[in-house]
C-alpha positions as CSV (number, residue, x, y, z in Angstrom):
1,M,90.1,-33.7,78.2
2,E,88.6,-35.7,75.4
3,D,87.3,-32.7,73.4
4,I,90.7,-31.1,72.9
5,G,91.7,-30.8,69.3
6,F,89.9,-30.6,65.9
7,I,86.6,-32.4,65.7
8,P,85.1,-32.1,62.2
9,K,81.5,-32.5,63.3
10,N,81.7,-29.6,65.7
11,V,83.0,-27.0,63.1
12,L,79.5,-25.5,62.3
13,S,78.6,-25.2,66.0
14,D,82.0,-23.6,66.8
15,I,81.5,-21.1,63.9
16,K,78.0,-20.2,65.2
17,K,79.4,-19.9,68.8
18,Y,82.5,-17.8,67.9
19,W,81.3,-15.9,64.8
20,W,82.7,-12.7,66.2
21,L,86.2,-14.0,66.1
22,I,86.0,-14.4,62.4
23,L,84.9,-10.7,62.0
24,I,87.8,-9.3,64.0
25,P,90.5,-9.6,61.2
26,V,88.0,-8.5,58.5
27,V,86.9,-5.4,60.4
28,S,90.4,-4.5,61.5
29,C,91.6,-4.6,57.9
30,I,88.7,-2.4,56.7
31,V,89.3,0.1,59.5
32,S,93.1,0.3,58.8
33,I,92.6,0.8,55.1
34,S,90.0,3.5,55.8
35,L,92.1,5.3,58.3
36,S,95.2,5.2,56.1
37,K,93.1,6.6,53.2
38,F,91.9,9.6,55.3
39,I,94.8,10.2,57.6
40,L,97.7,9.5,55.2
41,P,96.3,10.0,51.7
42,E,99.8,10.3,50.2
43,F,100.9,7.0,51.6
44,Y,97.6,5.4,50.4
45,L,98.2,6.7,46.9
46,Y,101.8,5.6,47.0
47,I,100.7,2.0,47.8
48,L,98.2,2.1,45.0
49,D,100.8,3.2,42.6
50,K,103.2,0.5,43.7
51,K,100.4,-2.1,43.2
52,R,99.9,-0.9,39.7
53,C,103.6,-1.1,39.0
54,Y,103.8,-4.7,40.3
55,Q,100.7,-5.7,38.3
56,L,102.5,-4.4,35.1
57,I,105.6,-6.3,36.0
58,N,103.7,-9.5,36.6
59,R,101.8,-9.1,33.2
60,S,105.0,-8.6,31.3
61,Y,106.7,-11.4,33.1
62,R,103.8,-13.7,32.2
63,Y,104.1,-12.8,28.5
64,L,107.8,-13.4,28.5
65,N,107.4,-17.0,29.8
66,Y,105.0,-18.1,27.0
């Protein structure tokens, strides 16, 4: 019962022991992006277009604030 909680000196050993848990979100993100690119290419292109639009809005907003 004493070892429940965050113990800073055990962080490296915990990472070495549970390294595969760190990979799960990274791999799932890569797989989902790849699947969306090949299965729904129109949706993928739509998202990329929206991203460009938001980047342009952020740039123009930044210039207006200076």
